N, C-alpha and C positions, 0 to 999 in steps of 0.2 A: 504494500500500500504506500502511495507517495505521501510526502510530507504535506502537500497542499490538500490532498484528500483527507488526511487525518485532521488537519486544521479545520476544514469545512465540517467534518463530522463532529468535532468538539464544539464548534460554534453552534451547530444545530442543537446539540444536546443542552447547551446553556440556554438557548432561546426557548426550548421546549419546557423549561422550568418556569417560564412566565407566560402562561396561556392567554392572559388578558393584556398583554403588552401592546401599547399604542406606539406607533412610530411616527415621528414628525420629521419632515425633511425641509430644511430652511436653506435657501441659497438662490443662485441665479438660474433663470431659465435661459438656456442656450440652444441654438440650432447648429449642429455640426454638419458640414457638407464634405462628402468624400468625392473626389474626382478621379476617375480611372481613364487612362489614355496612354499614348505613346509620346516619348520625347525623342525628336530627331536632331534637334540643334539647340544651341544656347543663343539667346537674344543678343544682337550686336549692340543694343542700347544699354543693357545692364546684364550682370552675370546671373541671369535667371533662365530656367528651362522654358522652352516654348512647347506647350502640351497640345497634342491633337486629342481632344476630349472624345471619348467613346461613350461614357455614361457618367451620371452623377447620382448620388444618393444622399438624402437628408435624413438625419436622425436627431432625436432629442439628446441634448448634451447637458453638462453641469448637473445641478441638483435635479433637473427634470429627468435625467437618465437614472439617477439614484431612485427617485420616486417610482419610475416605471419598473425598475428591477425589484423593488420592495413589493409593489402591487402584483407583479408576475409570480413572486414566490408564493403568494396565496396564504390563506390561513392554514395553520398546522393542526 
């Protein structure tokens, strides 16, 4: 069993001791955007890659992602 799996198991055991636990998430609402594409060259104006975008994906970030993860874990 890996150390991360043991740690997750231990955390779940602790949380199971508090069945009426309420979780509050306080923080920023962010929107993360992931861009997938190919880079063929570097821009002549600045040292940045020129990306030929194939797809983009937007996901909740920051505290919104934490709240989504907590909600997805569901009641135990």
